[in-house]
C-alpha positions as CSV (number, residue, x, y, z in Angstrom):
1,M,-22.3,47.2,88.8
2,K,-23.2,45.9,85.2
3,S,-22.5,42.4,84.2
4,A,-21.4,41.6,80.7
5,D,-24.1,40.2,78.5
6,K,-22.6,36.9,77.3
7,Q,-24.3,35.2,74.5
8,G,-23.4,31.9,72.8
9,F,-24.9,29.1,70.6
10,T,-27.5,26.8,72.0
11,L,-27.3,23.1,71.6
12,I,-30.1,23.3,69.1
13,E,-28.2,25.8,67.0
14,L,-25.0,23.8,67.1
15,S,-26.9,20.7,66.1
16,I,-28.3,22.5,63.1
17,V,-24.8,23.7,62.1
18,L,-23.4,20.2,62.4
19,V,-26.3,18.8,60.3
20,I,-25.6,21.3,57.6
21,L,-21.9,20.6,57.6
22,G,-22.6,16.9,57.4
23,L,-24.9,17.4,54.4
24,V,-22.3,19.5,52.7
25,V,-19.5,17.0,53.3
26,G,-21.8,14.1,52.3
27,T,-22.6,15.9,49.1
28,M,-19.1,17.0,48.2
29,A,-17.1,14.0,49.2
30,P,-18.2,11.7,46.2
31,L,-17.5,14.6,43.9
32,F,-14.0,15.0,45.3
33,V,-13.5,11.3,44.9
34,S,-14.8,11.3,41.4
35,M,-12.6,14.3,40.5
36,S,-9.5,12.5,42.0
37,K,-10.2,9.4,39.9
38,K,-10.6,11.4,36.8
39,N,-7.4,13.3,37.4
40,K,-5.5,10.1,38.0
41,L,-6.9,8.6,34.8
42,S,-5.9,11.7,32.9
43,S,-2.5,11.4,34.4
44,G,-2.3,7.8,33.5
45,R,-3.2,8.4,29.9
46,K,-0.6,11.1,29.6
47,M,2.0,8.9,31.2
48,V,1.4,6.1,28.7
49,E,1.6,8.6,25.8
50,T,4.8,10.0,27.2
51,A,6.3,6.5,27.4
52,R,5.2,5.8,23.9
53,D,6.9,8.9,22.6
54,E,10.0,8.2,24.5
55,I,10.2,4.7,22.9
56,K,9.7,6.4,19.5
57,G,12.4,8.9,20.4
58,D,14.9,6.0,21.3
59,F,13.9,4.4,18.0
60,L,14.6,7.6,16.1
61,Q,18.1,7.8,17.5
62,N,19.0,4.1,17.1
63,K,16.6,3.0,14.3
64,T,16.0,-0.1,16.6
65,I,12.9,-1.0,18.6
66,A,13.7,-1.4,22.3
67,T,13.3,-4.8,23.8
68,T,12.7,-3.5,27.3
69,L,11.6,-0.2,29.0
70,N,15.1,0.4,30.4
71,T,15.9,3.0,27.8
72,I,13.0,5.4,28.7
73,G,12.5,7.7,31.8
74,H,8.8,7.1,32.4
75,S,7.8,3.5,33.2
76,I,5.8,3.9,36.4
77,D,2.1,4.9,36.2
78,P,0.2,7.2,38.7
79,W,-0.9,4.1,40.7
80,Q,2.8,3.2,41.2
81,N,2.7,0.1,39.0
82,N,5.2,-0.7,36.2
83,L,3.9,-0.1,32.7
84,F,3.7,-3.2,30.5
85,Y,5.4,-3.4,27.2
86,V,4.9,-5.8,24.2
87,P,7.4,-5.3,21.4
88,A,6.9,-7.1,18.1
89,P,8.7,-10.4,18.1
90,G,9.7,-10.1,14.4
91,L,11.2,-6.6,14.9
92,A,12.4,-5.9,18.4
93,G,16.1,-5.4,18.8
94,Q,16.7,-5.2,15.0
95,N,17.8,-2.2,13.0
96,I,14.7,-1.3,10.9
97,C,16.7,-0.4,7.8
98,A,18.4,-3.8,7.9
99,W,15.0,-5.4,8.6
100,L,13.5,-3.7,5.5
101,A,16.5,-4.5,3.3
102,A,16.1,-8.2,4.1
103,G,12.7,-8.1,2.6
104,S,10.8,-8.4,6.0
105,S,7.1,-7.5,5.8
106,Q,5.6,-8.8,9.0
107,T,6.4,-7.8,12.5
108,G,4.5,-10.7,14.0
109,L,2.2,-8.5,16.1
110,A,-1.3,-7.3,15.6
111,V,-4.2,-5.7,17.6
112,C,-7.9,-6.5,17.2
113,L,-10.0,-3.4,18.1
114,S,-13.2,-4.1,20.1
115,G,-11.9,-7.7,20.3
116,D,-12.7,-8.2,16.6
117,C,-9.9,-10.0,14.7
118,V,-11.9,-10.3,11.5
119,N,-13.0,-6.8,10.7
120,Q,-11.0,-4.6,13.0
121,K,-7.6,-6.2,12.9
122,K,-4.5,-3.9,12.5
123,D,-1.4,-5.8,11.6
124,N,2.3,-4.9,11.5
125,I,2.3,-3.3,14.9
126,A,5.8,-2.4,16.2
127,F,5.0,-2.3,19.9
128,I,2.3,-1.9,22.5
129,I,2.7,0.0,25.8
130,G,0.1,0.2,28.5
131,S,-0.9,0.7,32.2
132,K,-3.0,-1.7,34.3
133,G,-5.1,1.2,35.4
134,A,-6.8,1.9,38.7
135,N,-7.8,-1.7,39.3
136,F,-4.1,-2.9,39.4
137,N,-5.2,-5.6,37.0
138,R,-3.8,-6.1,33.6
139,Q,-6.7,-7.2,31.3
140,M,-5.1,-7.1,27.9
141,G,-4.1,-10.7,27.1
142,T,-0.7,-12.0,25.8
143,P,-0.3,-12.2,22.1
144,A,-1.7,-15.4,20.6
145,N,-2.8,-16.7,17.2
146,L,-6.5,-15.6,17.5
147,D,-7.5,-15.6,13.8
148,G,-5.7,-18.8,12.5
149,N,-3.2,-16.8,10.3
150,P,0.3,-18.1,11.2
151,V,2.1,-14.9,10.1
152,D,1.4,-13.0,13.3
153,T,-0.2,-13.1,16.8
154,E,-2.9,-10.8,18.1
155,V,-4.1,-9.2,21.2
156,R,-7.7,-8.1,21.7
157,L,-8.4,-4.5,22.8
158,Y,-11.7,-3.4,24.3
159,S,-13.4,-0.1,25.1
160,Y,-12.9,1.4,28.6
161,G,-15.5,-0.1,30.9
162,S,-16.1,-3.5,29.2
163,T,-16.2,-6.3,31.6
164,I,-13.5,-8.7,30.5
165,D,-10.1,-10.0,31.6
166,Q,-7.9,-11.9,29.2
167,Y,-4.6,-11.9,31.1
168,T,-4.2,-15.0,33.2
169,I,-0.5,-14.9,34.2
170,A,0.0,-14.9,38.0
171,P,0.4,-13.0,40.2
172,D,-1.8,-10.6,38.2
173,P,-5.5,-11.1,39.3
174,N,-7.8,-12.6,36.7
175,D,-11.3,-11.2,37.3
176,S,-13.7,-11.0,34.4
177,S,-16.2,-9.1,36.5
178,Q,-13.9,-6.0,36.6
179,Q,-14.3,-3.3,34.0
180,F,-11.6,-3.1,31.4
181,D,-9.5,0.0,32.3
182,D,-6.1,-0.8,30.8
183,I,-4.6,2.4,29.2
184,I,-3.0,1.3,25.9
185,E,-1.1,2.9,23.1
186,Y,0.3,1.0,20.0
187,V,2.5,2.2,17.1
188,S,2.6,0.5,13.7
189,V,5.8,-0.2,11.8
190,K,4.6,2.1,9.0
191,E,4.5,5.0,11.4
192,L,8.1,4.3,12.5
193,V,9.3,4.0,9.0
194,Q,8.1,7.5,8.2
195,M,10.3,8.8,11.0
196,V,13.6,7.6,9.5
197,N,15.5,7.6,6.3
198,C,16.3,4.1,5.1
199,N,17.8,3.5,1.6
200,V,16.3,0.6,-0.2
201,T,18.7,-0.9,-2.7
202,I,17.0,-2.0,-5.9
203,R,19.5,-4.2,-7.6
204,N,19.9,-6.5,-10.5
205,Q,22.1,-9.6,-10.3
206,T,25.1,-9.7,-12.5
207,G,24.1,-10.6,-16.0
208,Q,20.3,-10.5,-15.3
209,T,18.1,-9.6,-18.2
210,V,16.0,-6.5,-17.6
211,C,13.2,-5.4,-19.9
212,S,12.1,-1.9,-20.7
213,G,9.5,-2.1,-18.0
214,G,12.1,-2.5,-15.3
215,A,12.7,-5.1,-12.6
216,G,10.1,-6.2,-10.2
217,I,10.9,-5.5,-6.5
218,L,9.2,-7.1,-3.5
219,N,10.0,-5.3,-0.2
220,G,13.3,-4.1,-1.6
221,V,14.4,-7.5,-2.9
222,D,14.5,-8.3,-6.6
223,I,11.9,-10.8,-7.6
224,G,12.5,-11.0,-11.3
225,V,11.9,-9.1,-14.5
226,M,8.9,-6.9,-15.1
227,N,7.9,-5.9,-18.6
228,Y,5.1,-3.3,-18.8
229,N,3.9,-4.3,-15.4
230,Q,4.0,-8.1,-16.0
231,I,6.3,-10.1,-13.8
232,F,8.5,-12.7,-15.4
233,S,11.1,-15.1,-13.9
234,I,14.7,-14.1,-13.6
235,G,16.4,-14.3,-16.9
236,A,13.2,-14.1,-19.0
237,T,13.7,-12.4,-22.4
238,S,11.5,-10.6,-24.7
239,D,11.7,-7.7,-27.2
240,G,13.4,-4.6,-25.8
241,C,15.3,-6.4,-23.1
242,I,18.9,-5.6,-22.2
243,T,21.5,-6.9,-19.7
244,I,22.8,-4.5,-17.0
245,N,24.9,-4.9,-13.9
246,S,24.0,-1.6,-12.2
247,S,21.6,-0.9,-9.3
248,C,19.5,1.9,-7.9
249,Q,19.1,3.4,-4.4
250,K,15.9,4.9,-3.3
251,N,14.8,6.3,0.0
252,Y,12.3,4.0,1.6
253,T,9.7,6.8,1.8
254,E,9.9,7.2,-2.0
255,V,9.4,3.4,-2.4
256,R,6.4,3.5,-0.1
257,Q,4.9,6.5,-2.0
258,A,5.2,4.6,-5.3
259,D,3.4,1.6,-3.8
260,T,0.0,3.2,-4.2
261,N,-2.0,0.0,-3.9
262,N,-0.2,-1.0,-0.7
263,N,0.8,-4.5,-1.9
264,N,4.5,-4.1,-1.0
265,Q,5.5,-4.3,-4.6
266,V,7.1,-1.6,-6.8
267,G,9.0,-1.7,-10.0
268,L,11.6,0.2,-11.9
269,T,9.8,1.8,-14.9
270,S,13.1,2.9,-16.3
271,I,16.4,1.1,-15.9
272,P,19.4,2.6,-14.1
273,P,20.6,5.2,-13.8
274,A,17.2,6.8,-14.2
275,C,15.6,4.4,-11.7
276,T,12.1,5.8,-12.0
277,L,9.7,3.8,-9.7
278,G,6.2,2.6,-10.5
279,D,3.6,0.5,-8.8
280,I,3.0,-3.1,-9.5
């Protein structure tokens, strides 16, 4: 009677297999962890970009910067933390067309890239939206007057991985040894203005004297009489001046395009009804 020839792994062979598996797992585990972190970081960046675009979409519909994130659908990051939102104090909640028509030129918010408020400051920011990142720690500070200019407040932004923490409001941790991993997007008021059509009324007060060069306009508000690119006080007279009571309406984009030197001043190079624009 034949007996079955049964074979199996010896303890030595099993030990070798377990050692190999351990080496494979030990080698691959850090890679999997790294890939997971990268995927989450990528998702975080996309989430912040989506929230930014939703705020812009809400603005496009209402011509008003939202004061909270209640109007958008994506406000939670991949680490299940609320996004943080900083709207410009001089613009939030206001209709941008009315804001422009009132002669406003400063939103009151600026960002300083690489923490440099002297050489890398970008002013007239409409809003900032961001995520605390993987360390659950907001490191972007609150807006403050960092450059001594009273017209606005600034926040310093840093490169990913910088060791700095400028946010000190509890219960958020303040740990300057942690690497800066806030994911931040910001939008300027100039970018928003290009999305909408606002009519800027260029008007002359009743009985005002206007010279052949036209009336000087500052941010859509009449600042006096301009004769051949020279600005005079209201009511100034010289050769070629006439008195008119009419006004012009121009699309804000046209006004911006005429302001080639970006000093927020344009003029009428021909009186109404022609209303030709020129830079000052």
